[in-house]
Residue frames relative to the residue before (quaternion, step in Angstrom):
aa qw qx qy qz dx dy dz
X 1.0000 0.0000 0.0000 0.0000 0.00 0.00 0.00
X 0.4949 -0.6564 0.4839 0.3000 3.56 -1.06 0.82
X 0.4829 -0.6499 0.4999 0.3074 3.52 -1.15 0.63
X 0.6680 -0.4979 0.3814 0.4006 3.53 -1.27 0.46
X 0.6691 0.5143 -0.3072 0.4398 3.60 0.89 -0.88
X 0.6524 0.5009 -0.3184 0.4713 3.60 1.01 -0.77
X 0.6426 0.5170 -0.3233 0.4639 3.58 1.00 -0.79
X 0.6761 0.4857 -0.2902 0.4720 3.59 0.90 -0.91
X 0.6302 0.5226 -0.3270 0.4720 3.56 1.03 -0.75
X 0.6408 0.5215 -0.3116 0.4694 3.58 0.99 -0.83
X 0.6371 0.5203 -0.3154 0.4732 3.57 1.01 -0.84
X 0.6618 0.5073 -0.3048 0.4601 3.59 0.84 -0.96
X 0.6538 0.5139 -0.3040 0.4649 3.57 0.97 -0.88
X 0.6579 0.5112 -0.3075 0.4597 3.59 0.94 -0.87
X 0.6640 0.4905 -0.3031 0.4760 3.58 0.92 -0.89
X 0.6021 0.5549 -0.3532 0.4525 3.60 1.01 -0.76
X 0.6916 0.4735 -0.2809 0.4676 3.61 0.89 -0.93
X 0.6109 0.5307 -0.3483 0.4731 3.62 1.07 -0.64
X 0.6652 0.4974 -0.2994 0.4696 3.56 0.89 -0.95
X 0.6585 0.5059 -0.3133 0.4608 3.59 0.89 -0.88
X 0.6331 0.5231 -0.3286 0.4664 3.61 0.97 -0.82
X 0.6651 0.5091 -0.2919 0.4618 3.58 0.89 -0.99
X 0.6951 0.4721 -0.2810 0.4637 3.59 0.83 -0.96
X 0.6280 0.5162 -0.3355 0.4760 3.58 1.04 -0.69
X 0.6315 0.5481 -0.3165 0.4480 3.57 0.95 -0.93
X 0.7715 0.3523 -0.1749 0.5001 3.57 0.96 -0.86
X 0.6465 -0.6109 0.2930 0.3506 3.58 1.20 0.52
X 0.4609 0.6820 -0.4618 0.3305 3.59 1.14 0.36
X 0.6991 0.2388 -0.2223 0.6363 3.56 1.32 -0.14
X 0.1804 0.7907 -0.5684 0.1384 3.55 -0.59 1.05
X 0.4294 -0.6883 0.5264 0.2543 3.51 -1.25 0.49
X 0.0141 0.7726 -0.6332 0.0445 3.55 -0.85 1.05
X 0.8368 -0.0957 0.0045 0.5390 3.55 -0.59 1.21
X 0.7462 -0.4278 0.2183 0.4610 3.58 0.93 0.90
X 0.6598 0.4647 -0.3142 0.5000 3.59 1.25 -0.13
X 0.3850 -0.6950 0.5552 0.2462 3.55 -1.08 0.75
X 0.1762 -0.7692 0.6099 0.0723 3.55 -0.76 1.12
X 0.0437 -0.8147 0.5780 -0.0123 3.56 -0.76 1.02
X 0.3096 -0.6819 0.6211 0.2312 3.48 -1.36 0.28
X 0.4650 -0.6569 0.5095 0.3044 3.55 -1.02 0.74
X 0.0229 0.7668 -0.6415 -0.0071 3.51 -1.18 0.60
X 0.0856 -0.7878 0.6069 0.0610 3.51 -1.23 0.40
X 0.4793 -0.6308 0.5282 0.3056 3.49 -1.25 0.53
X 0.2306 -0.7487 0.6058 0.1387 3.54 -0.97 0.87
X 0.8127 0.0553 -0.0750 0.5751 3.56 -0.33 1.18
X 0.8405 -0.1276 0.1423 0.5070 3.52 -0.96 -0.96
X 0.5842 -0.6032 0.4205 0.3435 3.58 -1.09 0.69
X 0.7037 0.4343 -0.2622 0.4974 3.61 1.20 -0.41
X 0.5633 0.6299 -0.3646 0.3911 3.57 1.24 0.23
X 0.7752 -0.2786 0.2741 0.4963 3.59 -0.29 -1.26
X 0.1834 -0.7363 0.6329 0.1539 3.54 -1.21 0.61
X 0.2526 -0.7110 0.6284 0.1891 3.50 -1.29 0.43
X 0.0880 0.7689 -0.6276 0.0843 3.55 -0.81 1.05
X 0.7958 0.0003 -0.0800 0.6002 3.52 -0.72 1.14
X 0.7416 -0.3421 0.2541 0.5181 3.63 -0.61 -1.03
X 0.5487 0.6240 -0.3815 0.4050 3.59 1.22 0.36
X 0.1817 -0.7231 0.6543 0.1260 3.52 -1.23 0.65
X 0.0274 -0.8348 0.5458 -0.0669 3.56 -0.44 1.26
X 0.3674 -0.7346 0.5342 0.2000 3.54 -0.82 1.04
X 0.5421 -0.6184 0.4612 0.3330 3.56 -1.02 0.81
X 0.6199 0.5422 -0.3524 0.4445 3.62 1.04 -0.68
X 0.6328 0.5058 -0.3330 0.4825 3.62 1.08 -0.62
X 0.6191 0.5348 -0.3376 0.4656 3.57 1.05 -0.74
X 0.6563 0.5029 -0.3060 0.4719 3.58 0.92 -0.89
X 0.6448 0.5229 -0.3181 0.4578 3.58 0.91 -0.91
X 0.6568 0.5243 -0.2932 0.4559 3.57 0.93 -0.95
X 0.7095 0.4570 -0.2621 0.4681 3.58 0.83 -0.98
X 0.6794 0.5116 -0.3006 0.4316 3.60 0.81 -0.99
X 0.7652 0.3682 -0.1857 0.4943 3.58 1.06 -0.72
X 0.4015 -0.7526 0.4492 0.2657 3.58 1.28 0.26
X 0.1405 0.7993 -0.5641 0.1524 3.56 0.87 0.97
X 0.5295 -0.6590 0.4221 0.3273 3.61 -0.84 0.93
X 0.6322 -0.5424 0.4103 0.3712 3.53 -1.22 0.62
X 0.7855 0.3451 -0.2592 0.4436 3.53 -1.05 0.82
X 0.5597 0.6249 -0.3948 0.3747 3.59 1.13 -0.50
X 0.6223 0.5518 -0.3583 0.4241 3.58 0.93 -0.83
X 0.7191 0.4479 -0.2682 0.4585 3.59 0.86 -0.87
X 0.5441 0.5413 -0.4064 0.4958 3.60 1.22 -0.27
X 0.6345 0.5124 -0.3165 0.4845 3.57 1.01 -0.85
X 0.6465 0.5357 -0.3276 0.4334 3.59 0.86 -0.94
X 0.6682 0.4887 -0.2955 0.4768 3.59 0.92 -0.91
X 0.6295 0.5275 -0.3236 0.4698 3.59 1.02 -0.84
X 0.6495 0.5309 -0.3089 0.4483 3.57 0.90 -0.96
X 0.6803 0.4870 -0.2889 0.4654 3.59 0.85 -0.96
X 0.6335 0.5340 -0.3265 0.4549 3.57 0.99 -0.85
X 0.6650 0.4939 -0.2971 0.4749 3.58 0.95 -0.89
X 0.6729 0.5040 -0.2986 0.4517 3.57 0.88 -0.92
X 0.6885 0.4817 -0.2815 0.4632 3.59 0.93 -0.87
X 0.6737 0.4621 -0.2805 0.5039 3.58 1.24 -0.44
X 0.4439 -0.7093 0.4242 0.3463 3.55 1.37 0.10
X 0.4196 0.6634 -0.4956 0.3718 3.57 1.10 0.70
X 0.5878 -0.5502 0.4265 0.4120 3.56 -1.18 0.32
X 0.3120 -0.7521 0.5574 0.1622 3.53 -1.08 0.76
X 0.2659 -0.7429 0.5923 0.1628 3.53 -1.28 0.29
X 0.4782 -0.6567 0.4892 0.3172 3.56 -1.15 0.48
X 0.7149 -0.4667 0.3106 0.4178 3.56 -1.30 0.29
X 0.6265 0.5495 -0.3355 0.4393 3.59 0.94 -0.85
X 0.6934 0.4647 -0.2708 0.4795 3.59 0.82 -0.99
X 0.6118 0.5510 -0.3399 0.4546 3.58 1.01 -0.80
X 0.6658 0.5003 -0.3070 0.4607 3.58 0.90 -0.90
X 0.6498 0.5083 -0.3176 0.4675 3.58 0.93 -0.86
X 0.6730 0.5051 -0.2945 0.4530 3.58 0.92 -0.90
X 0.7295 0.3996 -0.2255 0.5073 3.57 1.20 -0.49
X 0.6738 -0.5795 0.2654 0.3738 3.54 1.20 0.61
X 0.5077 0.6315 -0.4429 0.3836 3.61 1.18 0.21
X 0.3231 -0.7073 0.5919 0.2120 3.54 -1.06 0.78
X 0.0681 0.8257 -0.5503 0.1032 3.54 -0.35 1.25
X 0.1590 -0.7432 0.6439 0.0880 3.49 -1.30 0.58
X 0.4909 -0.6665 0.4748 0.2989 3.54 -1.03 0.75
């Protein structure tokens, strides 16, 4: 049986690769003149909770939803802007899953 530390290390490594894939897909890692330009990000709290990148706070569950459903690049940040606009206007907000459904995407959790 694997030790607790090996299992946790494997989880951290897997989440790191999911986050990197998501950020690359959405242009946070890009090549300019042969150099890779990156943005710093950090996990806030638990590795399965939220990351902060640039001025965005992104839930790991949203990252998984985005990747599993092959959502086109840029859609997440359209949702993010919509969410903030609704919240700042004191309107009810919606989660990423519902936003995708309302905008015609066929998504599965």
